[in-house]
C-alpha positions in Angstrom: 0.1 -6.5 0.5 -2.5 -9.3 0.0 -1.6 -13.9 -1.3 -4.3 -14.7 -3.6 -3.8 -17.9 -5.6 -4.5 -18.4 -9.2 -6.5 -21.0 -10.5 -3.2 -23.2 -11.4 -2.3 -22.9 -7.6 0.3 -20.3 -7.5 1.0 -17.8 -5.3 0.7 -14.3 -6.4 1.3 -10.6 -4.3 -1.1 -8.1 -4.7 -1.1 -4.4 -4.1 -4.8 -4.1 -2.1 -5.2 -1.0 -2.4 -5.2 -0.6 -6.6 -8.1 -3.4 -7.0 -12.0 -1.2 -8.0 -13.8 -4.2 -8.1 -14.2 -7.8 -6.4 -17.4 -9.9 -8.6 -17.6 -13.9 -7.1 -19.1 -15.5 -11.0 -19.0 -17.9 -10.0 -14.9 -17.4 -10.1 -13.1 -14.4 -8.8 -12.8 -11.7 -10.2 -10.9 -8.7 -9.2 -10.3 -5.5 -11.0 -7.1 -3.9 -10.3 -7.5 0.1 -11.7 -5.6 0.6 -14.4 -7.2 -2.4 -16.4 -5.5 -5.6 -15.3 -8.0 -8.2 -14.1 -6.5 -11.9 -12.4 -9.4 -15.4 -12.3 -8.3 -16.2 -8.4 -9.3 -18.6 -5.9 -9.9 -17.5 -3.0 -13.4 -15.9 -2.4 -14.9 -11.9 -2.3 -15.1 -12.5 1.6 -12.0 -14.1 2.1 -10.0 -11.3 0.5 -11.7 -8.6 1.9 -11.3 -10.0 5.9 -7.5 -10.5 4.3 -7.6 -6.5 2.6 -8.9 -5.5 6.8 -6.5 -7.7 8.8 -3.1 -6.0 6.3 -4.7 -2.9 6.8 -4.9 -4.2 10.8 -1.5 -5.1 11.1 -0.3 -1.8 9.4 -2.5 0.8 11.8 -0.6 -1.5 14.9 2.4 -1.0 13.5 2.4 2.9 12.9 1.2 2.8 16.4 3.5 1.1 17.4 6.3 3.2 17.2 8.1 0.2 15.3 9.1 2.4 12.1 11.2 4.0 14.6 14.7 2.5 13.2 14.1 4.3 10.4 13.7 7.6 11.6 15.3 9.1 14.4 14.5 11.1 15.7 18.0 12.4 16.7 18.6 13.6 13.6 15.4 15.2 13.3 17.3 19.2 14.4 20.5 18.4 12.5 17.7 19.5 9.5 17.3 23.1 8.0 14.1 24.1 5.5 16.3 25.3 2.3 15.4 29.3 2.1 14.8 30.2 -1.4 16.6 31.7 -3.5 17.7 35.8 -3.7 15.1 38.1 -6.0 17.9 38.9 -9.0 16.5 42.2 -8.7 17.9 42.7 -5.1 21.3 40.9 -5.9 21.8 43.7 -8.2 
């Protein structure tokens, strides 16, 4: 998520994956894919740079393996696939 500043100087966080359009006319309007629109103080170039920086951090963390504490490789062998239920005809 990225932090943006509304015109009244309050801060909010937006999910950058939901941004559809960023317009500067001269205020910056952000339109989300659900149709909601927000007026923010930042220029479009600053918002785009924030999105790039955020995604770069996500990729860097994924490459370093920082998520390892949530996914314990030692437990991977204990999980077994769920088998399909037997056919009714073969049970009879």
